[in-house]
C-alpha positions in Angstrom: 15.3 33.9 -209.0 16.6 32.8 -205.6 19.2 30.0 -205.8 20.9 28.1 -203.0 24.2 26.7 -204.2 25.7 23.9 -202.1 29.3 22.8 -202.1 31.7 20.8 -200.1 30.3 17.3 -200.3 32.4 14.3 -201.2 33.9 11.0 -200.1 35.7 10.8 -196.8 36.9 8.0 -194.5 35.2 7.4 -191.2 36.6 9.8 -188.6 37.2 12.5 -191.2 35.8 15.9 -191.6 33.9 17.9 -194.3 32.5 21.4 -194.5 29.4 22.0 -196.5 28.5 25.5 -197.7 25.2 26.9 -198.9 25.3 30.3 -200.6 22.2 32.2 -201.5 22.1 34.3 -204.7 19.4 36.2 -206.6 17.9 37.8 -203.5 18.2 41.0 -201.6 16.3 39.5 -198.6 18.3 38.7 -195.5 18.5 35.2 -194.2 16.1 34.4 -191.4 16.6 30.6 -190.8 19.1 28.3 -192.4 19.2 24.6 -192.1 20.7 21.4 -193.4 18.6 18.2 -194.0 19.8 14.9 -195.2 18.3 11.9 -197.0 19.8 8.5 -197.1 18.7 5.8 -199.6 15.4 4.3 -198.6 14.9 6.8 -195.7 12.9 10.0 -195.2 14.6 13.4 -195.3 15.5 14.4 -191.8 16.7 17.7 -190.1 20.4 17.7 -189.3 20.9 21.2 -187.9 19.3 24.6 -188.0 20.2 28.2 -187.1 18.0 31.2 -186.7 18.6 34.9 -187.2 19.7 35.3 -183.5 22.3 32.5 -183.9 20.3 29.9 -181.9 21.0 26.4 -183.1 19.4 23.0 -182.8 20.8 19.6 -183.9 19.6 16.1 -184.5 20.6 13.9 -181.6 22.7 11.7 -183.9 25.0 14.6 -184.8 25.3 16.5 -181.5 28.8 17.1 -180.6 30.1 16.3 -184.0 28.5 18.8 -186.4 28.3 22.6 -186.1 26.1 24.8 -188.1 27.1 28.5 -188.6 26.2 31.4 -190.8 27.8 34.4 -192.5 25.1 37.1 -192.7 27.1 39.3 -194.9 27.4 36.5 -197.5 23.9 35.0 -196.9 25.7 31.7 -196.5 25.2 28.8 -194.1 27.8 26.3 -193.3 27.8 22.8 -191.8 31.1 21.6 -190.2 31.1 17.9 -189.9 33.6 16.1 -187.8 34.1 12.5 -186.7 32.1 11.4 -189.6 30.5 7.9 -189.5 29.3 5.7 -192.3 25.7 6.3 -191.2 26.2 10.0 -192.0 26.2 9.0 -195.7 23.4 10.8 -197.4 22.5 13.6 -199.8 22.6 16.8 -197.8 20.2 19.6 -198.7 20.3 23.2 -197.7 17.1 25.0 -196.7 16.6 28.7 -196.3 13.9 31.1 -195.2 14.4 34.8 -195.9 12.8 37.8 -194.2 10.1 39.2 -196.4 10.1 36.3 -198.9 6.9 34.5 -199.7 8.3 31.0 -199.9 11.1 28.8 -198.6 14.0 27.6 -200.7 16.0 24.3 -201.1 19.4 23.6 -202.6 19.9 20.9 -205.1 21.6 18.5 -202.7 25.2 17.4 -202.3 26.4 13.9 -201.7 28.3 13.0 -198.6 29.8 9.5 -198.5 31.6 8.1 -195.5 33.6 4.9 -196.0 34.3 2.5 -193.2 
């Protein structure tokens, strides 16, 4: 059973930083694409950042220059480094993963990030 375990969320003041981690377990497949999505109350889930197997990344315009997505292939782990956090970054952040050879995609359970003003 594949599981994505997220960690690193919490409460931070505006201007602060957090690092989210998403570790995959229960699979021998290698990570193809990893991504972070977020969903704020009353809003749709949106893509924050993604990274493919070649290390190419893309970001939502709202986080460019502040967030960095990275991956550790040996650990099947994806990270999201968040700097200069703003109150509007407050949301539940979800990890997404697609693996080579797997029949489906996977989601983490979500981790709350709250940025106070």
